[in-house]
KOLTIKE-6294 format. One line per field, with one value per residue: residue number from 1; residue in three letters; x, y, z of N, C-alpha, C, O in turn. Coordinates in steps of 0.2 Angstrom, whole numbers, plus 5000, padded with zeros to 4 digits. Layout:
BEGIN
num (NUM, ...)
residuo (Ala, ...)
n.px (X, ...)
n.py (Y, ...)
n.pz (Z, ...)
ca.px (X, ...)
ca.py (Y, ...)
ca.pz (Z, ...)
c.px (X, ...)
c.py (Y, ...)
c.pz (Z, ...)
o.px (X, ...)
o.py (Y, ...)
o.pz (Z, ...)
//
This chain:
BEGIN
num (1, 2, 3, 4, 5, 6, 7, 8, 9, 10, 11, 12, 13, 14, 15, 16, 17, 18, 19, 20, 21, 22, 23, 24, 25, 26, 27, 28, 29, 30, 31, 32, 33, 34, 35, 36, 37, 38, 39, 40, 41, 42, 43, 44, 45, 46, 47, 48, 49, 50, 51, 52, 53, 54, 55, 56, 57, 58, 59, 60, 61, 62, 63, 64, 65, 66, 67, 68, 69, 70, 71, 72, 73, 74, 75, 76, 77, 78, 79, 80, 81, 82, 83, 84, 85, 86, 87, 88, 89, 90, 91, 92, 93, 94, 95, 96, 97, 98, 99, 100, 101, 102, 103, 104, 105, 106, 107, 108, 109, 110, 111, 112, 113, 114, 115, 116, 117, 118, 119, 120, 121, 122, 123, 124, 125, 126, 127, 128, 129, 130, 131, 132, 133, 134, 135, 136, 137, 138, 139, 140, 141, 142, 143, 144, 145, 146, 147, 148, 149, 150, 151, 152, 153, 154, 155, 156, 157, 158, 159, 160, 161, 162, 163, 164, 165, 166, 167, 168, 169, 170, 171, 172, 173, 174, 175, 176, 177, 178, 179, 180, 181, 182, 183, 184, 185, 186, 187, 188, 189, 190, 191, 192, 193, 194, 195, 196, 197, 198, 199, 200, 201, 202, 203, 204, 205, 206, 207, 208, 209, 210, 211, 212, 213, 214, 215, 216, 217, 218, 219, 220, 221, 222, 223, 224, 225, 226, 227, 228, 229, 230, 231, 232, 233, 234, 235, 236, 237, 238, 239, 240, 241, 242, 243, 244, 245, 246, 247, 248, 249, 250, 251)
residuo (Met, Ala, Asn, Glu, Arg, Pro, Asp, Thr, Thr, His, Phe, Gly, Phe, Gln, Gln, Val, Pro, Val, Glu, Glu, Lys, Ala, Glu, Arg, Val, Arg, Gln, Val, Phe, Asp, Ser, Val, Ala, Asp, Arg, Tyr, Asp, Leu, Met, Asn, Asp, Leu, Met, Ser, Leu, Gly, Ile, His, Arg, Leu, Trp, Lys, Arg, Gln, Ala, Ile, Ala, Leu, Ala, Gly, Val, Arg, Arg, Gly, Gln, Arg, Val, Leu, Asp, Leu, Ala, Ala, Gly, Thr, Gly, Asp, Leu, Ala, Gly, Arg, Phe, Ala, Glu, Ile, Val, Gly, Pro, Ser, Gly, Leu, Val, Val, Phe, Ser, Asp, Ile, Asn, Gly, Ala, Met, Leu, Glu, Gln, Gly, Arg, Ile, Arg, Met, Ala, Asp, Ala, Gly, Arg, Ala, Gly, Asn, Ile, Glu, Tyr, Val, Gln, Ala, Asp, Ala, Gln, Ala, Leu, Pro, Phe, Ala, Gly, Ala, Cys, Cys, Asp, Cys, Val, Thr, Met, Ala, Phe, Gly, Leu, Arg, Asn, Val, Thr, His, Lys, Glu, Arg, Ala, Leu, Val, Glu, Met, Gln, Arg, Val, Leu, Arg, Pro, Gly, Gly, Arg, Ala, Leu, Ile, Leu, Glu, Phe, Ser, His, Pro, Leu, Ser, Arg, Pro, Leu, Asn, Thr, Leu, Tyr, Asp, Leu, Tyr, Ser, Phe, Asn, Val, Leu, Pro, Thr, Leu, Gly, Arg, Leu, Val, Thr, Gly, Asp, Ala, Asp, Ser, Tyr, Arg, Tyr, Leu, Ala, Glu, Ser, Ile, Arg, Met, His, Pro, Asp, Gln, Glu, Thr, Leu, Lys, Ala, Met, Met, Glu, Ala, Ala, Gly, Phe, Glu, Arg, Cys, Glu, Tyr, Phe, Asn, Leu, Thr, Gly, Gly, Ile, Val, Ala, Ile, His, Arg, Gly, Trp, Lys, Val)
n.px (4963, 4973, 4972, 4967, 4968, 4979, 4971, 4958, 4945, 4936, 4918, 4907, 4906, 4911, 4923, 4927, 4931, 4942, 4938, 4924, 4918, 4914, 4903, 4894, 4892, 4886, 4874, 4868, 4866, 4858, 4847, 4842, 4841, 4829, 4823, 4832, 4834, 4823, 4826, 4839, 4834, 4826, 4835, 4845, 4838, 4836, 4848, 4858, 4858, 4863, 4876, 4880, 4879, 4888, 4900, 4899, 4901, 4914, 4921, 4923, 4920, 4919, 4912, 4912, 4921, 4927, 4920, 4921, 4911, 4911, 4903, 4891, 4877, 4861, 4863, 4864, 4875, 4881, 4870, 4869, 4882, 4882, 4873, 4882, 4893, 4888, 4884, 4896, 4904, 4907, 4900, 4904, 4895, 4896, 4895, 4898, 4888, 4875, 4861, 4859, 4865, 4856, 4845, 4849, 4851, 4837, 4832, 4840, 4835, 4821, 4823, 4826, 4839, 4852, 4863, 4875, 4880, 4887, 4885, 4893, 4897, 4907, 4922, 4929, 4942, 4949, 4948, 4941, 4947, 4957, 4973, 4974, 4962, 4952, 4945, 4940, 4937, 4924, 4918, 4905, 4900, 4904, 4917, 4919, 4914, 4922, 4934, 4948, 4954, 4965, 4969, 4958, 4960, 4973, 4969, 4960, 4968, 4976, 4968, 4965, 4969, 4984, 4983, 4970, 4957, 4952, 4937, 4931, 4917, 4911, 4905, 4912, 4922, 4914, 4918, 4917, 4915, 4902, 4893, 4897, 4893, 4879, 4877, 4881, 4870, 4859, 4863, 4864, 4852, 4841, 4843, 4843, 4830, 4822, 4826, 4820, 4807, 4804, 4811, 4810, 4822, 4832, 4845, 4854, 4855, 4860, 4873, 4877, 4879, 4889, 4899, 4903, 4909, 4920, 4927, 4941, 4948, 4947, 4961, 4968, 4963, 4966, 4980, 4981, 4977, 4988, 4998, 4994, 4997, 4992, 4992, 4992, 4982, 4967, 4954, 4937, 4926, 4910, 4894, 4899, 4909, 4903, 4902, 4914, 4923, 4935, 4948, 4960, 4974, 4980, 4996)
n.py (4950, 4935, 4928, 4936, 4944, 4958, 4967, 4964, 4963, 4957, 4956, 4952, 4935, 4935, 4938, 4953, 4966, 4979, 4993, 4991, 4988, 4999, 5004, 4993, 4992, 5004, 5002, 4992, 4999, 5009, 5002, 4998, 5008, 5016, 5007, 5004, 5006, 4999, 4986, 4984, 4983, 4971, 4961, 4960, 4959, 4970, 4971, 4978, 4991, 4991, 4987, 4998, 5008, 5004, 5006, 5020, 5023, 5019, 5027, 5039, 5053, 5070, 5086, 5099, 5094, 5088, 5077, 5064, 5055, 5041, 5032, 5034, 5031, 5031, 5038, 5034, 5034, 5047, 5056, 5054, 5058, 5071, 5076, 5075, 5082, 5095, 5113, 5119, 5110, 5099, 5088, 5078, 5072, 5059, 5050, 5038, 5035, 5043, 5041, 5035, 5046, 5056, 5050, 5050, 5063, 5068, 5060, 5066, 5079, 5077, 5073, 5085, 5089, 5099, 5112, 5109, 5099, 5094, 5089, 5078, 5070, 5058, 5048, 5036, 5032, 5042, 5055, 5071, 5081, 5091, 5087, 5081, 5086, 5081, 5075, 5063, 5048, 5038, 5023, 5013, 4998, 4999, 4997, 4985, 4986, 4994, 4996, 4997, 4994, 4997, 5009, 5017, 5016, 5022, 5035, 5038, 5039, 5049, 5061, 5063, 5071, 5073, 5062, 5059, 5047, 5032, 5022, 5007, 4999, 4983, 4969, 4953, 4939, 4924, 4917, 4904, 4887, 4881, 4892, 4899, 4890, 4891, 4904, 4905, 4898, 4906, 4918, 4915, 4910, 4915, 4930, 4933, 4930, 4938, 4950, 4949, 4949, 4961, 4971, 4968, 4963, 4951, 4948, 4959, 4957, 4944, 4947, 4955, 4945, 4938, 4947, 4950, 4938, 4939, 4949, 4955, 4945, 4948, 4949, 4951, 4963, 4972, 4971, 4978, 4991, 4994, 4994, 5005, 5016, 5018, 5018, 5008, 4999, 4990, 4978, 4974, 4961, 4958, 4950, 4936, 4938, 4940, 4953, 4966, 4979, 4989, 4999, 5012, 5023, 5040, 5046)
n.pz (4922, 4922, 4911, 4901, 4885, 4880, 4873, 4877, 4889, 4904, 4903, 4914, 4912, 4899, 4887, 4880, 4868, 4875, 4873, 4872, 4884, 4893, 4887, 4887, 4900, 4903, 4896, 4904, 4916, 4912, 4909, 4921, 4930, 4934, 4943, 4952, 4966, 4972, 4967, 4974, 4987, 4986, 4982, 4992, 5003, 5010, 5017, 5011, 5016, 5029, 5026, 5019, 5030, 5038, 5031, 5030, 5043, 5045, 5037, 5044, 5042, 5044, 5050, 5039, 5030, 5014, 5002, 4990, 4982, 4972, 4958, 4963, 4962, 4967, 4978, 4992, 5000, 4998, 5001, 5015, 5019, 5015, 5025, 5036, 5034, 5033, 5030, 5029, 5023, 5008, 4996, 4983, 4971, 4961, 4946, 4932, 4924, 4915, 4917, 4930, 4937, 4936, 4942, 4955, 4957, 4957, 4968, 4978, 4978, 4980, 4994, 4999, 5000, 4997, 4991, 4997, 4989, 4974, 4957, 4947, 4931, 4929, 4924, 4934, 4931, 4926, 4934, 4934, 4943, 4954, 4961, 4978, 4984, 4991, 5007, 5009, 4999, 4992, 4986, 4982, 4977, 4964, 4959, 4953, 4940, 4933, 4920, 4920, 4934, 4942, 4938, 4942, 4956, 4958, 4954, 4964, 4975, 4971, 4971, 4985, 5000, 5010, 5024, 5021, 5017, 5008, 5004, 4999, 4996, 4992, 4983, 4987, 4991, 4998, 5014, 5018, 5011, 5011, 5012, 5000, 4990, 4992, 4990, 4976, 4970, 4974, 4967, 4953, 4950, 4957, 4956, 4942, 4939, 4948, 4942, 4929, 4933, 4939, 4933, 4920, 4914, 4913, 4909, 4913, 4927, 4927, 4922, 4933, 4943, 4937, 4936, 4949, 4953, 4945, 4951, 4960, 4975, 4993, 4998, 4986, 4981, 4992, 4990, 4978, 4981, 4989, 4980, 4972, 4980, 4992, 5010, 5026, 5023, 5024, 5027, 5030, 5032, 5028, 5032, 5031, 5021, 5009, 5006, 5006, 5015, 5010, 5016, 5014, 5017, 5013, 5015)
ca.px (4964, 4979, 4971, 4965, 4973, 4979, 4966, 4951, 4943, 4930, 4911, 4904, 4911, 4913, 4929, 4925, 4936, 4942, 4934, 4917, 4916, 4911, 4897, 4890, 4891, 4882, 4868, 4866, 4863, 4852, 4841, 4840, 4841, 4823, 4821, 4838, 4833, 4819, 4830, 4844, 4831, 4824, 4841, 4849, 4833, 4837, 4854, 4863, 4857, 4867, 4883, 4882, 4879, 4895, 4905, 4899, 4905, 4922, 4924, 4925, 4919, 4917, 4909, 4917, 4926, 4925, 4919, 4920, 4907, 4911, 4898, 4886, 4871, 4855, 4865, 4863, 4881, 4882, 4865, 4871, 4888, 4879, 4871, 4887, 4898, 4885, 4884, 4903, 4907, 4905, 4900, 4903, 4890, 4899, 4894, 4899, 4882, 4870, 4854, 4860, 4866, 4849, 4840, 4852, 4849, 4830, 4831, 4842, 4830, 4815, 4824, 4828, 4846, 4854, 4867, 4882, 4881, 4888, 4884, 4898, 4897, 4915, 4925, 4934, 4949, 4952, 4944, 4942, 4948, 4964, 4975, 4974, 4956, 4946, 4947, 4938, 4934, 4921, 4915, 4901, 4897, 4905, 4923, 4919, 4912, 4928, 4938, 4955, 4953, 4971, 4969, 4954, 4963, 4978, 4965, 4957, 4974, 4979, 4963, 4965, 4973, 4987, 4978, 4963, 4956, 4947, 4934, 4928, 4912, 4910, 4904, 4918, 4922, 4912, 4924, 4916, 4913, 4895, 4890, 4899, 4888, 4872, 4877, 4880, 4863, 4855, 4865, 4863, 4845, 4836, 4844, 4840, 4822, 4820, 4827, 4815, 4800, 4804, 4813, 4810, 4829, 4836, 4852, 4858, 4856, 4865, 4879, 4879, 4881, 4895, 4904, 4905, 4914, 4926, 4930, 4947, 4946, 4949, 4968, 4970, 4961, 4971, 4987, 4980, 4977, 4994, 5002, 4992, 5000, 4988, 4995, 4988, 4976, 4964, 4947, 4932, 4921, 4903, 4890, 4903, 4913, 4899, 4903, 4919, 4924, 4942, 4950, 4967, 4975, 4986, 5000)
ca.py (4943, 4933, 4925, 4941, 4947, 4965, 4971, 4962, 4963, 4953, 4958, 4946, 4929, 4936, 4942, 4958, 4972, 4984, 4999, 4990, 4987, 5004, 5005, 4988, 4993, 5009, 4999, 4988, 5003, 5013, 4998, 4996, 5014, 5018, 5002, 5002, 5005, 4993, 4979, 4983, 4980, 4965, 4957, 4959, 4958, 4976, 4971, 4983, 4997, 4990, 4987, 5005, 5011, 5002, 5010, 5027, 5024, 5018, 5033, 5044, 5060, 5075, 5092, 5104, 5090, 5087, 5070, 5062, 5048, 5038, 5027, 5036, 5028, 5035, 5043, 5031, 5036, 5054, 5059, 5054, 5062, 5078, 5078, 5075, 5088, 5101, 5118, 5121, 5105, 5098, 5081, 5078, 5066, 5057, 5043, 5038, 5034, 5049, 5039, 5034, 5052, 5059, 5047, 5052, 5070, 5068, 5058, 5071, 5085, 5075, 5073, 5092, 5089, 5104, 5117, 5106, 5093, 5095, 5083, 5077, 5064, 5057, 5041, 5035, 5030, 5049, 5060, 5078, 5085, 5093, 5083, 5083, 5090, 5078, 5072, 5056, 5046, 5032, 5020, 5008, 4993, 5001, 4996, 4979, 4988, 4998, 4992, 4996, 4995, 4999, 5016, 5020, 5016, 5028, 5042, 5040, 5041, 5056, 5067, 5063, 5075, 5069, 5060, 5057, 5039, 5029, 5017, 5004, 4994, 4979, 4962, 4950, 4931, 4921, 4914, 4897, 4884, 4880, 4899, 4901, 4886, 4894, 4911, 4904, 4896, 4912, 4923, 4913, 4908, 4920, 4936, 4934, 4929, 4945, 4955, 4948, 4950, 4968, 4976, 4965, 4962, 4946, 4948, 4964, 4954, 4939, 4951, 4957, 4939, 4936, 4952, 4948, 4932, 4941, 4954, 4952, 4944, 4953, 4950, 4954, 4970, 4975, 4972, 4983, 4997, 4996, 4996, 5012, 5021, 5018, 5015, 5006, 4996, 4984, 4976, 4972, 4956, 4958, 4944, 4931, 4939, 4941, 4960, 4968, 4986, 4990, 5006, 5014, 5030, 5043, 5049)
ca.pz (4924, 4919, 4904, 4896, 4880, 4881, 4870, 4879, 4896, 4905, 4905, 4917, 4910, 4892, 4885, 4875, 4867, 4880, 4871, 4872, 4891, 4896, 4884, 4889, 4907, 4903, 4894, 4910, 4921, 4909, 4909, 4928, 4934, 4937, 4948, 4955, 4973, 4973, 4966, 4979, 4993, 4985, 4981, 4998, 5008, 5014, 5021, 5008, 5020, 5034, 5023, 5018, 5036, 5041, 5027, 5032, 5050, 5044, 5033, 5049, 5039, 5049, 5048, 5035, 5025, 5007, 5001, 4984, 4981, 4965, 4957, 4969, 4961, 4969, 4984, 4999, 5004, 4997, 5005, 5022, 5020, 5015, 5032, 5041, 5033, 5035, 5025, 5028, 5019, 5001, 4994, 4976, 4969, 4954, 4943, 4925, 4920, 4916, 4920, 4937, 4940, 4936, 4947, 4961, 4958, 4958, 4974, 4983, 4978, 4984, 5001, 5002, 5001, 4992, 4994, 4999, 4985, 4967, 4953, 4941, 4928, 4928, 4924, 4940, 4929, 4924, 4937, 4932, 4949, 4955, 4966, 4985, 4984, 4995, 5013, 5009, 4993, 4993, 4980, 4984, 4972, 4957, 4956, 4949, 4934, 4930, 4915, 4923, 4942, 4945, 4936, 4947, 4963, 4957, 4954, 4971, 4979, 4969, 4973, 4992, 5004, 5015, 5029, 5018, 5016, 5003, 5006, 4994, 4998, 4986, 4984, 4988, 4991, 5004, 5018, 5018, 5005, 5010, 5010, 4993, 4986, 4993, 4986, 4969, 4969, 4974, 4962, 4946, 4949, 4960, 4954, 4935, 4939, 4950, 4937, 4924, 4935, 4942, 4928, 4913, 4911, 4917, 4907, 4917, 4934, 4926, 4922, 4940, 4947, 4934, 4938, 4956, 4953, 4942, 4955, 4965, 4981, 4998, 4998, 4980, 4981, 4997, 4987, 4972, 4984, 4991, 4974, 4970, 4984, 4999, 5016, 5031, 5020, 5028, 5025, 5034, 5029, 5031, 5029, 5029, 5016, 5003, 5005, 5010, 5015, 5010, 5018, 5014, 5019, 5010, 5021)
c.px (4970, 4978, 4968, 4970, 4973, 4974, 4958, 4951, 4937, 4923, 4907, 4909, 4913, 4919, 4926, 4931, 4936, 4938, 4926, 4914, 4912, 4904, 4892, 4888, 4885, 4875, 4864, 4862, 4858, 4846, 4838, 4839, 4835, 4820, 4827, 4837, 4829, 4823, 4835, 4840, 4829, 4830, 4844, 4844, 4834, 4844, 4859, 4863, 4862, 4874, 4885, 4883, 4886, 4901, 4905, 4902, 4912, 4925, 4926, 4924, 4916, 4915, 4914, 4921, 4923, 4926, 4918, 4917, 4907, 4906, 4893, 4879, 4865, 4856, 4864, 4869, 4881, 4877, 4867, 4877, 4886, 4877, 4877, 4892, 4895, 4886, 4891, 4907, 4904, 4905, 4899, 4900, 4892, 4897, 4895, 4893, 4877, 4863, 4854, 4861, 4860, 4845, 4843, 4850, 4842, 4829, 4834, 4838, 4824, 4816, 4826, 4835, 4849, 4859, 4875, 4884, 4882, 4888, 4889, 4898, 4904, 4916, 4930, 4941, 4952, 4948, 4946, 4943, 4955, 4966, 4974, 4968, 4951, 4949, 4945, 4935, 4931, 4918, 4911, 4898, 4898, 4912, 4924, 4917, 4917, 4932, 4945, 4955, 4959, 4971, 4964, 4957, 4969, 4974, 4962, 4962, 4976, 4974, 4963, 4970, 4977, 4983, 4971, 4963, 4951, 4944, 4930, 4923, 4910, 4909, 4911, 4917, 4920, 4918, 4923, 4913, 4905, 4891, 4891, 4894, 4881, 4872, 4877, 4873, 4859, 4857, 4863, 4856, 4840, 4837, 4841, 4833, 4819, 4821, 4822, 4809, 4799, 4806, 4812, 4817, 4832, 4843, 4857, 4860, 4860, 4872, 4882, 4882, 4888, 4901, 4907, 4910, 4920, 4930, 4936, 4944, 4949, 4957, 4971, 4969, 4965, 4978, 4987, 4980, 4984, 4999, 5000, 4994, 4997, 4992, 4990, 4982, 4974, 4957, 4943, 4927, 4915, 4899, 4894, 4907, 4909, 4901, 4910, 4920, 4932, 4943, 4958, 4968, 4980, 4990, 5004)
c.py (4941, 4930, 4929, 4943, 4954, 4969, 4969, 4963, 4959, 4958, 4953, 4940, 4930, 4940, 4947, 4963, 4977, 4990, 4998, 4989, 4993, 5005, 4999, 4989, 4999, 5007, 4996, 4993, 5008, 5009, 4997, 5003, 5016, 5013, 5000, 5001, 5000, 4986, 4978, 4980, 4973, 4960, 4955, 4959, 4965, 4977, 4976, 4989, 4997, 4990, 4994, 5009, 5010, 5006, 5017, 5028, 5023, 5024, 5039, 5051, 5064, 5082, 5097, 5100, 5090, 5080, 5069, 5055, 5046, 5033, 5028, 5033, 5033, 5039, 5040, 5034, 5044, 5058, 5060, 5058, 5069, 5081, 5079, 5081, 5095, 5106, 5120, 5116, 5104, 5090, 5082, 5071, 5064, 5050, 5044, 5038, 5040, 5047, 5038, 5041, 5056, 5056, 5049, 5059, 5071, 5066, 5063, 5077, 5083, 5075, 5080, 5093, 5094, 5109, 5115, 5100, 5096, 5088, 5083, 5070, 5063, 5049, 5041, 5034, 5037, 5054, 5067, 5083, 5086, 5088, 5085, 5088, 5088, 5075, 5064, 5054, 5039, 5029, 5013, 5004, 4996, 4999, 4990, 4980, 4992, 4994, 4991, 4998, 4999, 5007, 5020, 5021, 5022, 5034, 5043, 5042, 5048, 5062, 5067, 5068, 5071, 5068, 5058, 5049, 5038, 5023, 5014, 4998, 4990, 4972, 4958, 4942, 4928, 4917, 4907, 4894, 4883, 4887, 4901, 4897, 4889, 4901, 4910, 4902, 4902, 4917, 4921, 4910, 4913, 4927, 4938, 4934, 4936, 4950, 4955, 4950, 4958, 4973, 4974, 4964, 4957, 4946, 4953, 4961, 4948, 4942, 4953, 4951, 4937, 4941, 4952, 4943, 4934, 4946, 4951, 4950, 4949, 4954, 4953, 4961, 4974, 4977, 4977, 4990, 4999, 4998, 5003, 5017, 5022, 5015, 5012, 5003, 4990, 4983, 4973, 4967, 4957, 4952, 4938, 4931, 4940, 4948, 4961, 4975, 4986, 4998, 5007, 5021, 5033, 5047, 5054)
c.pz (4920, 4912, 4899, 4891, 4882, 4879, 4872, 4887, 4897, 4906, 4907, 4915, 4903, 4892, 4879, 4874, 4873, 4879, 4871, 4879, 4894, 4893, 4886, 4896, 4907, 4901, 4900, 4914, 4918, 4909, 4916, 4932, 4938, 4942, 4952, 4963, 4975, 4973, 4972, 4985, 4992, 4985, 4987, 5004, 5013, 5017, 5018, 5012, 5026, 5032, 5022, 5025, 5039, 5037, 5029, 5039, 5049, 5040, 5038, 5046, 5045, 5046, 5045, 5030, 5018, 5005, 4994, 4984, 4974, 4965, 4962, 4968, 4963, 4976, 4991, 5003, 5004, 5001, 5013, 5024, 5020, 5022, 5037, 5040, 5034, 5029, 5024, 5024, 5012, 5000, 4986, 4974, 4962, 4952, 4935, 4921, 4921, 4919, 4927, 4940, 4941, 4941, 4954, 4962, 4960, 4966, 4980, 4983, 4982, 4992, 5004, 5003, 4995, 4995, 4995, 4995, 4978, 4963, 4947, 4938, 4926, 4928, 4930, 4937, 4927, 4927, 4935, 4938, 4950, 4961, 4973, 4986, 4989, 5002, 5013, 5002, 4994, 4986, 4982, 4978, 4965, 4954, 4952, 4941, 4930, 4926, 4918, 4930, 4945, 4944, 4941, 4954, 4963, 4957, 4960, 4975, 4977, 4971, 4981, 4995, 5008, 5021, 5027, 5018, 5011, 5006, 5000, 4997, 4991, 4987, 4983, 4988, 4997, 5007, 5018, 5012, 5005, 5009, 5003, 4989, 4986, 4989, 4979, 4967, 4969, 4968, 4955, 4945, 4951, 4957, 4947, 4935, 4942, 4945, 4931, 4926, 4937, 4936, 4920, 4910, 4916, 4916, 4912, 4924, 4933, 4926, 4929, 4944, 4944, 4936, 4945, 4956, 4949, 4946, 4959, 4972, 4986, 4998, 4992, 4979, 4986, 4993, 4981, 4975, 4986, 4985, 4971, 4975, 4991, 5004, 5021, 5028, 5024, 5025, 5030, 5031, 5033, 5028, 5027, 5023, 5009, 5001, 5009, 5009, 5015, 5012, 5017, 5015, 5014, 5015, 5017)
o.px (4971, 4982, 4966, 4976, 4968, 4972, 4954, 4956, 4934, 4924, 4905, 4915, 4917, 4921, 4924, 4935, 4930, 4934, 4922, 4908, 4906, 4899, 4886, 4882, 4881, 4870, 4858, 4857, 4853, 4841, 4832, 4837, 4835, 4816, 4827, 4840, 4830, 4822, 4837, 4843, 4830, 4829, 4846, 4847, 4833, 4845, 4864, 4868, 4865, 4879, 4890, 4887, 4889, 4905, 4910, 4906, 4916, 4931, 4931, 4928, 4912, 4915, 4920, 4925, 4917, 4931, 4914, 4920, 4903, 4904, 4890, 4875, 4865, 4852, 4864, 4868, 4882, 4878, 4866, 4878, 4889, 4878, 4877, 4893, 4899, 4889, 4893, 4913, 4900, 4910, 4895, 4903, 4890, 4897, 4894, 4893, 4875, 4861, 4850, 4858, 4859, 4841, 4839, 4849, 4840, 4825, 4830, 4836, 4821, 4812, 4827, 4837, 4849, 4859, 4879, 4888, 4878, 4890, 4889, 4899, 4907, 4913, 4935, 4945, 4958, 4944, 4952, 4940, 4959, 4962, 4974, 4969, 4946, 4955, 4948, 4931, 4934, 4917, 4914, 4894, 4894, 4913, 4927, 4919, 4916, 4934, 4948, 4955, 4958, 4974, 4966, 4956, 4969, 4977, 4962, 4961, 4978, 4977, 4960, 4976, 4975, 4980, 4967, 4968, 4946, 4947, 4927, 4926, 4908, 4911, 4916, 4913, 4923, 4922, 4928, 4910, 4902, 4886, 4887, 4892, 4878, 4867, 4874, 4871, 4855, 4852, 4861, 4854, 4835, 4832, 4838, 4829, 4815, 4816, 4819, 4805, 4794, 4802, 4813, 4817, 4835, 4848, 4862, 4865, 4864, 4877, 4887, 4887, 4893, 4907, 4913, 4915, 4925, 4936, 4935, 4940, 4952, 4959, 4975, 4973, 4967, 4980, 4991, 4983, 4986, 5003, 5004, 4993, 4999, 4996, 4984, 4976, 4977, 4954, 4946, 4923, 4914, 4900, 4893, 4909, 4913, 4901, 4910, 4919, 4935, 4940, 4962, 4963, 4985, 4987, 5008)
o.py (4943, 4931, 4927, 4944, 4957, 4974, 4971, 4963, 4957, 4963, 4949, 4941, 4925, 4944, 4945, 4964, 4979, 4993, 5002, 4990, 4992, 5007, 5001, 4988, 4999, 5009, 4996, 4992, 5010, 5012, 4997, 5002, 5018, 5014, 4995, 4996, 4996, 4982, 4973, 4976, 4969, 4954, 4949, 4958, 4964, 4982, 4978, 4993, 5002, 4993, 4996, 5014, 5014, 5008, 5020, 5033, 5027, 5025, 5042, 5056, 5062, 5083, 5097, 5104, 5091, 5076, 5073, 5051, 5049, 5029, 5023, 5033, 5038, 5042, 5045, 5036, 5047, 5063, 5065, 5062, 5073, 5086, 5084, 5084, 5099, 5105, 5123, 5117, 5108, 5087, 5085, 5066, 5068, 5045, 5049, 5040, 5041, 5051, 5041, 5042, 5060, 5060, 5051, 5061, 5075, 5069, 5064, 5080, 5087, 5076, 5080, 5097, 5092, 5110, 5119, 5096, 5100, 5083, 5088, 5065, 5067, 5045, 5045, 5035, 5037, 5057, 5069, 5089, 5082, 5085, 5092, 5093, 5091, 5073, 5060, 5058, 5035, 5033, 5008, 5007, 4995, 4999, 4989, 4976, 4993, 4988, 4985, 5004, 5003, 5011, 5026, 5026, 5026, 5039, 5049, 5046, 5052, 5067, 5072, 5068, 5065, 5073, 5056, 5046, 5042, 5019, 5017, 4993, 4993, 4970, 4960, 4940, 4929, 4914, 4903, 4897, 4884, 4887, 4903, 4899, 4890, 4902, 4914, 4905, 4903, 4919, 4925, 4909, 4915, 4930, 4943, 4938, 4938, 4954, 4960, 4954, 4960, 4978, 4978, 4963, 4959, 4945, 4951, 4962, 4945, 4939, 4952, 4952, 4935, 4939, 4953, 4943, 4931, 4948, 4945, 4954, 4953, 4960, 4958, 4965, 4980, 4982, 4981, 4994, 5005, 5002, 5006, 5023, 5026, 5010, 5014, 5004, 4986, 4987, 4970, 4970, 4958, 4950, 4936, 4927, 4941, 4950, 4958, 4978, 4984, 5002, 5002, 5025, 5029, 5051, 5057)
o.pz (4914, 4908, 4894, 4893, 4884, 4881, 4869, 4890, 4893, 4909, 4903, 4916, 4901, 4896, 4874, 4878, 4875, 4883, 4871, 4880, 4896, 4897, 4887, 4898, 4911, 4904, 4901, 4917, 4922, 4911, 4917, 4938, 4943, 4946, 4956, 4966, 4980, 4977, 4974, 4989, 4997, 4988, 4989, 5010, 5019, 5020, 5021, 5012, 5028, 5035, 5024, 5025, 5042, 5040, 5029, 5040, 5052, 5041, 5036, 5048, 5049, 5040, 5047, 5027, 5017, 5006, 4991, 4986, 4970, 4969, 4965, 4973, 4960, 4978, 4995, 5009, 5009, 5004, 5016, 5029, 5023, 5024, 5041, 5045, 5035, 5024, 5019, 5022, 5010, 5002, 4984, 4975, 4957, 4956, 4932, 4915, 4927, 4922, 4931, 4946, 4946, 4944, 4958, 4968, 4964, 4969, 4985, 4989, 4985, 4995, 5010, 5007, 4989, 5002, 4995, 4996, 4975, 4966, 4944, 4941, 4922, 4931, 4930, 4941, 4926, 4924, 4935, 4938, 4948, 4964, 4974, 4990, 4991, 5002, 5017, 4999, 4997, 4981, 4985, 4974, 4961, 4948, 4947, 4937, 4924, 4928, 4919, 4932, 4949, 4948, 4943, 4957, 4968, 4961, 4963, 4979, 4982, 4973, 4983, 4992, 5010, 5024, 5032, 5018, 5009, 5009, 4996, 5000, 4987, 4993, 4980, 4984, 5002, 5004, 5020, 5008, 5000, 5005, 5000, 4984, 4981, 4986, 4975, 4962, 4964, 4965, 4951, 4939, 4947, 4955, 4946, 4931, 4940, 4944, 4929, 4923, 4936, 4936, 4916, 4904, 4921, 4920, 4913, 4927, 4938, 4928, 4931, 4947, 4948, 4937, 4946, 4960, 4951, 4944, 4962, 4974, 4984, 4998, 4992, 4977, 4984, 4994, 4980, 4972, 4986, 4986, 4968, 4973, 4995, 5003, 5021, 5031, 5027, 5021, 5035, 5027, 5039, 5022, 5021, 5020, 5004, 4995, 5014, 5004, 5020, 5009, 5019, 5014, 5012, 5019, 5021)
//
């Protein structure tokens, strides 16, 4: 953000040293990992499943392709992509957080998904993959937690093959003032209360609400993707702009 000093960044509404943000985000997700799926259903009334279904449809993944799912969480996108690409394709299930990656691995094993999924703990800002290795890169509800978002976007573009596409599913900015007011009331009152009751951790869900407000709006993120080298960038507002899917192509 414009008012940040070069050596600080935002963690929710707080300004923290750049080198501390990743550790603070790790602590948040370590705290919520074992109740992550339950809280997603409760917080969104299950609507997050529809948002992810739309992202999967827009990804246009086909049999035999290679997909990199960043901030894969517990695998809602990666699991479906594994079904679509089949045994001749590959899904790389990646998350920076070890606890989340383990939850995802357990969930995929319980669902019987194996053979075409690889698990990699990786930082989206410095991906340990060769260039032009993937047909599609996705990131659902993870970009707002990245310290240097522009670096992550450049890395996503780098690992894509020509003709490949990146999709970013993320909380965004509601399109109407009344909806924004209701959303603020819900985010700063209901979410921390749910977090306290279900996980015993209100602070992590207060950070969630704050991090959403600090995330770039739809047009700003589109411009960031263009600056990272993506072409034909576009976005799709869902639920009145509470969530948006951004898509860009590598030509």
